[in-house]
GUBARO-864310 format. One record per residue (C-alpha): residue in one letter; x, y, z. Coordinates in steps of 0.1 Angstrom, whole numbers, padded with zeros to 4 digits, always signed. Example, Ala and Ser with C-alpha at 12.3 -4.5 7.8 and 13.67 -1.06 7.14 Angstrom:
<recs>
A+0123-0045+0078
S+0137-0011+0071
</recs>
This chain:
<recs>
M+1155+0965+1289
T+1123+0977+1274
R+1101+1006+1284
V+1073+1028+1272
M+1055+1058+1286
G+1019+1069+1278
G+1013+1100+1257
A+0989+1107+1228
R+1002+1114+1194
R+0987+1143+1176
A+0990+1161+1143
A+0989+1198+1147
A+0968+1219+1123
A+0994+1243+1110
S+0981+1276+1098
V+1002+1304+1083
A+1037+1297+1094
V+1069+1314+1081
L+1102+1297+1088
A+1129+1314+1107
L+1157+1322+1084
G+1185+1324+1109
L+1202+1293+1097
V+1203+1305+1061
A+1226+1334+1068
C+1253+1311+1083
A+1248+1282+1060
P+1277+1270+1038
A+1277+1275+1001
M+1253+1254+0980
P+1266+1221+0966
E+1282+1225+0932
S+1256+1203+0917
V+1229+1229+0922
V+1221+1249+0891
A+1214+1285+0901
G+1180+1300+0892
T+1163+1266+0888
K+1129+1260+0904
I+1103+1233+0901
T+1067+1239+0911
A+1048+1207+0919
G+1010+1204+0924
W+1005+1188+0958
T+0974+1180+0978
G+0991+1172+1011
E+0996+1192+1043
L+1027+1194+1065
T+1017+1194+1101
S+1048+1178+1118
V+1084+1172+1109
N+1084+1139+1128
A+1066+1117+1104
A+1072+1087+1127
A+1050+1102+1153
S+1025+1117+1129
P+1026+1096+1097
T+1001+1115+1076
P+1006+1114+1038
G+1017+1150+1037
N+1043+1145+1065
I+1057+1114+1049
D+1059+1133+1015
I+1081+1160+1030
A+1101+1137+1053
E+1112+1119+1021
T+1130+1152+1011
I+1144+1163+1044
R+1154+1131+1061
G+1182+1106+1051
G+1179+1069+1058
F+1195+1035+1053
G+1173+1030+1022
D+1138+1027+1009
V+1115+0998+1002
I+1106+0999+0965
D+1080+0975+0952
G+1088+0952+0981
D+1126+0952+0977
F+1149+0972+1000
V+1171+0996+0980
A+1201+1006+1002
D+1215+1042+1005
E+1251+1036+1014
G+1257+1073+1015
F+1238+1073+1048
G+1251+1040+1061
T+1250+1003+1060
V+1229+0975+1076
T+1244+0941+1081
I+1235+0909+1099
V+1263+0902+1124
S+1248+0871+1141
D+1222+0846+1131
D+1217+0832+1166
P+1208+0854+1183
F+1196+0874+1153
T+1216+0906+1156
V+1218+0935+1131
R+1243+0963+1130
Y+1231+0997+1118
D+1263+1016+1109
L+1262+1053+1099
A+1286+1066+1072
E+1291+1103+1078
P+1257+1120+1075
A+1252+1153+1093
W+1223+1175+1103
S+1220+1208+1085
D+1233+1226+1116
G+1266+1207+1113
I+1260+1183+1141
P+1268+1147+1130
L+1243+1119+1131
D+1255+1093+1155
A+1246+1065+1178
A+1222+1087+1198
D+1201+1093+1167
L+1200+1056+1161
V+1191+1047+1197
L+1163+1073+1196
G+1150+1061+1163
W+1151+1025+1175
A+1131+1034+1207
G+1105+1052+1187
A+1101+1022+1163
S+1099+0998+1192
G+1069+1016+1208
Y+1086+1035+1236
F+1066+1066+1229
D+1033+1052+1218
E+1002+1058+1238
E+0993+1021+1239
G+1027+1006+1231
Q+1035+0989+1264
A+1030+0954+1250
A+1050+0961+1219
A+1078+0977+1239
D+1080+0947+1263
A+1086+0924+1233
A+1109+0949+1216
P+1144+0939+1204
E+1173+0951+1225
V+1201+0974+1217
S+1229+0950+1225
K+1258+0974+1216
V+1262+1011+1212
D+1294+1020+1193
E+1296+1058+1197
F+1330+1060+1181
A+1318+1042+1150
R+1284+1059+1151
A+1267+1025+1151
I+1244+1003+1171
E+1237+0966+1172
V+1201+0954+1178
T+1194+0918+1189
Y+1159+0906+1179
P+1139+0879+1196
Q+1138+0861+1163
P+1147+0869+1127
I+1125+0895+1111
L+1116+0903+1075
G+1121+0940+1076
W+1155+0941+1094
Q+1171+0965+1069
S+1145+0992+1075
A+1136+0986+1112
V+1158+1015+1125
T+1153+1050+1111
V+1163+1085+1122
P+1131+1106+1120
V+1143+1134+1142
A+1176+1148+1156
A+1185+1133+1190
H+1203+1165+1201
V+1171+1185+1195
V+1150+1161+1214
G+1175+1161+1243
Q+1178+1199+1243
R+1140+1203+1244
A+1135+1175+1269
F+1162+1183+1294
G+1168+1221+1289
T+1204+1218+1280
D+1221+1239+1252
D+1249+1215+1247
A+1242+1192+1217
M+1266+1164+1228
E+1253+1165+1264
A+1218+1162+1250
K+1227+1132+1229
Q+1243+1115+1259
E+1212+1120+1280
I+1191+1104+1253
I+1213+1073+1253
R+1214+1071+1291
A+1176+1076+1296
I+1167+1049+1271
Q+1194+1024+1282
Q+1187+1028+1319
G+1150+1030+1316
D+1148+1064+1334
D+1110+1068+1337
S+1111+1106+1344
A+1135+1113+1315
L+1116+1090+1291
A+1084+1109+1299
D+1101+1141+1289
I+1115+1125+1257
E+1081+1111+1249
K+1064+1145+1251
V+1089+1160+1228
W+1088+1131+1204
N+1050+1132+1201
E+1043+1169+1203
G+1076+1189+1200
F+1079+1186+1162
D+1044+1198+1154
L+1044+1230+1134
P+1031+1260+1153
E+0996+1272+1144
K+1010+1307+1138
G+1042+1326+1140
E+1077+1315+1131
I+1087+1279+1131
P+1115+1274+1157
A+1149+1270+1141
D+1156+1236+1156
L+1126+1222+1138
L+1141+1232+1105
L+1170+1208+1107
S+1174+1184+1078
S+1195+1152+1071
G+1181+1149+1036
P+1190+1165+1003
F+1166+1195+1009
R+1155+1215+1039
L+1124+1236+1046
D+1125+1272+1036
K+1089+1283+1039
V+1055+1270+1048
D+1025+1291+1041
G+0988+1284+1046
E+0970+1254+1060
G+0951+1224+1048
K+0947+1220+1010
A+0958+1256+1005
Q+0992+1250+1020
T+1025+1257+1002
V+1057+1241+1012
S+1090+1254+0998
L+1123+1236+0999
V+1159+1246+0992
P+1190+1224+0990
N+1206+1212+1022
A+1243+1223+1020
A+1253+1198+1047
Y+1239+1168+1028
R+1265+1141+1022
G+1244+1116+1002
L+1256+1098+0971
V+1233+1120+0949
S+1235+1157+0955
P+1205+1180+0948
Q+1204+1198+0915
V+1175+1222+0916
A+1177+1254+0936
R+1142+1255+0948
I+1111+1233+0949
D+1076+1246+0957
F+1048+1222+0966
V+1016+1241+0959
P+0979+1235+0957
P+0972+1220+0922
G+0942+1241+0916
D+0909+1232+0899
D+0925+1221+0866
P+0961+1209+0873
I+0964+1194+0838
A+0959+1228+0822
A+0983+1243+0847
V+1013+1221+0837
G+1035+1241+0815
D+1021+1273+0830
T+1020+1276+0868
L+1030+1240+0874
D+1059+1219+0863
V+1045+1186+0876
A+1011+1173+0886
Q+0996+1139+0896
V+0961+1130+0888
A+0938+1099+0887
P+0930+1087+0852
L+0894+1096+0844
A+0873+1095+0812
A+0872+1133+0813
N+0910+1139+0814
W+0921+1113+0789
E+0919+1136+0759
P+0937+1166+0774
I+0965+1144+0788
H+0968+1127+0755
E+0971+1160+0738
L+0999+1171+0762
E+1017+1138+0753
R+1015+1147+0717
Q+1032+1180+0725
D+1062+1162+0741
F+1051+1166+0777
T+1062+1135+0797
I+1033+1113+0809
D+1044+1088+0836
T+1021+1060+0848
S+1027+1043+0881
N+1004+1026+0906
D+0990+1041+0938
G+0995+1009+0959
T+0960+0996+0955
I+0945+0968+0935
W+0911+0963+0918
A+0896+0928+0925
L+0865+0909+0922
M+0858+0892+0956
L+0833+0866+0965
N+0814+0861+0997
P+0819+0824+1006
V+0784+0819+1019
G+0751+0812+1003
A+0754+0809+0965
F+0792+0808+0968
S+0795+0785+0999
H+0811+0758+0977
Q+0845+0763+0960
P+0834+0748+0926
A+0807+0775+0923
R+0832+0802+0932
I+0857+0790+0906
A+0829+0787+0880
F+0819+0823+0885
I+0854+0836+0884
H+0859+0817+0851
A+0829+0835+0838
A+0845+0869+0846
P+0876+0873+0825
S+0898+0900+0842
A+0908+0915+0808
A+0871+0922+0800
L+0864+0938+0834
V+0895+0960+0832
A+0887+0971+0797
G+0851+0979+0807
G+0862+0998+0838
A+0892+1017+0823
G+0878+1027+0790
E+0905+1047+0770
W+0928+1044+0800
A+0930+1006+0797
S+0967+1006+0788
A+0974+1024+0821
Y+0960+0996+0841
T+0986+0968+0847
G+0970+0934+0850
T+0979+0912+0880
T+0974+0877+0893
S+0984+0885+0929
M+0966+0900+0959
V+0999+0903+0979
S+1026+0915+0955
V+1031+0942+0930
P+1033+0935+0893
G+1068+0941+0880
S+1085+0934+0913
R+1109+0905+0918
A+1085+0890+0944
Y+1057+0891+0919
E+1076+0870+0894
I+1080+0842+0920
V+1044+0845+0933
N+1029+0845+0898
E+1049+0814+0889
D+1043+0794+0921
S+1008+0804+0932
G+0989+0781+0909
F+0967+0809+0896
A+0967+0798+0859
D+0957+0763+0867
T+0930+0771+0893
L+0916+0805+0882
G+0927+0807+0845
S+0899+0808+0819
P+0884+0774+0811
D+0872+0762+0776
D+0835+0765+0784
P+0824+0785+0815
A+0788+0775+0810
V+0796+0738+0812
E+0817+0744+0843
R+0787+0762+0860
E+0765+0732+0853
T+0792+0709+0866
A+0794+0729+0898
G+0756+0723+0903
V+0746+0759+0897
A+0713+0763+0877
A+0712+0786+0846
G+0701+0821+0855
A+0713+0818+0891
P+0713+0854+0905
V+0745+0869+0919
C+0742+0902+0938
V+0772+0923+0929
L+0781+0953+0950
Y+0802+0981+0936
D+0807+1018+0942
R+0784+1038+0919
G+0806+1068+0922
S+0836+1050+0908
E+0840+1051+0870
F+0861+1020+0870
A+0838+1000+0893
A+0807+1009+0873
G+0823+1001+0840
A+0837+0968+0853
F+0803+0958+0866
A+0787+0964+0832
A+0813+0942+0816
L+0809+0915+0843
R+0771+0915+0838
D+0776+0908+0801
T+0804+0882+0803
A+0787+0863+0831
A+0754+0862+0812
E+0771+0843+0784
A+0779+0816+0809
G+0744+0814+0823
W+0748+0836+0854
S+0723+0864+0862
V+0743+0893+0877
V+0721+0916+0898
D+0730+0953+0902
C+0736+0958+0939
G+0757+0990+0934
S+0755+1015+0962
D+0761+1053+0966
D+0772+1044+1002
Y+0797+1017+0993
A+0814+1014+1027
A+0781+1009+1045
A+0769+0984+1020
L+0801+0964+1022
E+0799+0963+1059
Q+0764+0949+1058
G+0776+0919+1039
S+0744+0913+1020
W+0761+0907+0987
D+0775+0877+0968
A+0803+0894+0950
V+0820+0928+0951
I+0841+0949+0928
T+0865+0966+0951
R+0898+0983+0955
V+0921+0973+0983
P+0957+0982+0994
I+0984+0959+0983
P+0999+0947+1016
Q+1035+0957+1022
T+1042+0938+1054
P+1032+0906+1071
A+1011+0925+1095
Q+0991+0941+1066
I+0987+0906+1050
A+0973+0894+1083
E+0949+0923+1084
Q+0935+0914+1050
W+0939+0876+1048
G+0945+0863+1084
T+0918+0846+1104
Y+0912+0876+1126
G+0920+0903+1100
E+0902+0935+1107
A+0905+0945+1070
S+0892+0911+1056
I+0865+0916+1030
T+0856+0880+1023
G+0861+0866+1059
A+0877+0835+1044
T+0900+0818+1069
D+0928+0793+1065
P+0949+0781+1095
E+0977+0771+1072
R+0978+0807+1058
D+0980+0821+1093
V+1011+0799+1099
L+1027+0811+1067
I+1021+0848+1075
T+1039+0843+1109
Q+1067+0824+1091
L+1070+0853+1066
A+1074+0878+1094
Q+1103+0858+1108
T+1121+0852+1075
A+1151+0874+1071
D+1163+0860+1038
V+1147+0878+1008
Y+1147+0848+0986
E+1131+0825+1012
A+1106+0853+1019
R+1095+0854+0982
D+1089+0816+0984
V+1068+0820+1015
L+1048+0849+1000
A+1041+0826+0970
Q+1027+0800+0994
I+1005+0826+1010
E+0992+0836+0975
A+0986+0800+0967
S+0964+0796+0997
I+0943+0826+0985
V+0941+0811+0950
R+0929+0778+0964
S+0901+0795+0984
A+0888+0810+0951
V+0874+0841+0969
A+0893+0868+0949
L+0901+0875+0913
P+0928+0902+0911
L+0922+0925+0881
A+0947+0953+0879
V+0967+0978+0900
N+0951+1012+0902
P+0972+1038+0882
R+0984+1072+0891
V+0993+1096+0862
T+1021+1121+0865
I+1024+1149+0840
L+1058+1166+0836
D+1066+1199+0819
K+1092+1197+0791
D+1117+1217+0811
V+1120+1193+0840
T+1139+1159+0842
G+1148+1133+0868
I+1113+1130+0883
A+1105+1093+0885
P+1074+1087+0906
R+1074+1055+0925
N+1047+1030+0930
G+1027+1028+0962
A+1011+1052+0987
A+1043+1064+1005
A+1058+1096+0991
P+1050+1087+0955
L+1061+1120+0940
T+1089+1131+0964
Y+1110+1099+0964
G+1143+1105+0946
V+1139+1143+0948
A+1177+1148+0947
Q+1176+1138+0911
W+1151+1164+0900
A+1165+1189+0876
A+1152+1219+0856
V+1161+1244+0830
P+1169+1278+0845
K+1140+1302+0841
</recs>
């Protein structure tokens, strides 16, 4: 049975909102792991508008959800890292492909256990039941083939194996809260049963009520107190206070005494505050942690902090710098594209773009995997990059062999407002000239518009590293809406579909390598380096380990944060 109702998602613009403190008075004692008097103040540019990050997946909402929601695990650099304190995920049948999502003993901060109703609701949300235009997705959705209320588990049967089966079911909101709001009941268990019944039976009227609560009921109010039922947490921390709106918003967290995860919170309070005009100078004063982009202007002050024993952590922001070629005109033939790429050594372009920050930029040979990940090792070994795009002995001779005359012009687009792109262009111009190419400055102050026009031969650009088969298809599939080069390959389309239907992680890495190999053979992209993010930590805080990527880069692993009492 599959079903979806219409209803627009929205992200509320929360203004001054102060949380109701009713739950605090009756809350059990803090975990023994919490050190009294400790507080960490983190510079943060996000905004919390909803406590249902599944319905409103803004960066700020995802950041906070990472701290107030438990889950079966997280995807880190392409690999699923399980959290068995929340539960386990296992394949119980290969044909039909069936997965069991089995909760351990997590509870919401009001003491109500997480159970099968929470899983069924989370499954329905992920399957498109509550999307405005999700009918087609819901019609093709997997089925909940078994609801085991006693064991607090469900089994989901998929039409075919899927790559992301371990993270396909989440619990973004409390089922009893949704049921109470949707059906007007005060009884939490009755509300849970109504959620299961409505979804399993396809009750249109009840699903319409659930959909409205799912999409709108967890938005923060524009003013006044936040309702107590929106404060519930299944993660290591819970919301204590939210002040302000937009970039001026402050979000305060305190430990969730009902949390039953494997790692208990250690710090008594975390404040996410606006970083201010100079977050680097604020670390050690008003801030304990800040994240910044590496720029020429901040290398010296950050280096000075490092000399004073502040911790400087470098991760990547989930994007990659690359030189991409337009496979038309001057680059309509593959030998010409390969010859130009060979005249543009990635190390020289990265050094020119990064300047003194060069060591923060991790080089890469992949457009679809993250350096340092297990998948990257396989992709790098099997893609054929070194043989096809590795530096030749004489780039000038290769240009001539490709039939390109000396002094051939190449219009190179880049964003004039980007330090890295501008520096990389200057390096490209010099290195390409040595091989007989004439690089023309086609930089633009309106980069997006110039890219769209397509009147360029090559572009120095920064793109997201795809995390899913769907995202790979958007960038590298025949009909990909995010494709920059427009290069197509029917074989690659087949491989992307195969990847989406590959449940075994080792087989998936092999397929990913084949996808990368098809990109290498097309010779339309030279990956340069992943874009770094720099995190600065005060000397009195420990346990903060920012993760790579765009999703919750700072708040991941927040239970391990610790600080010296002040």
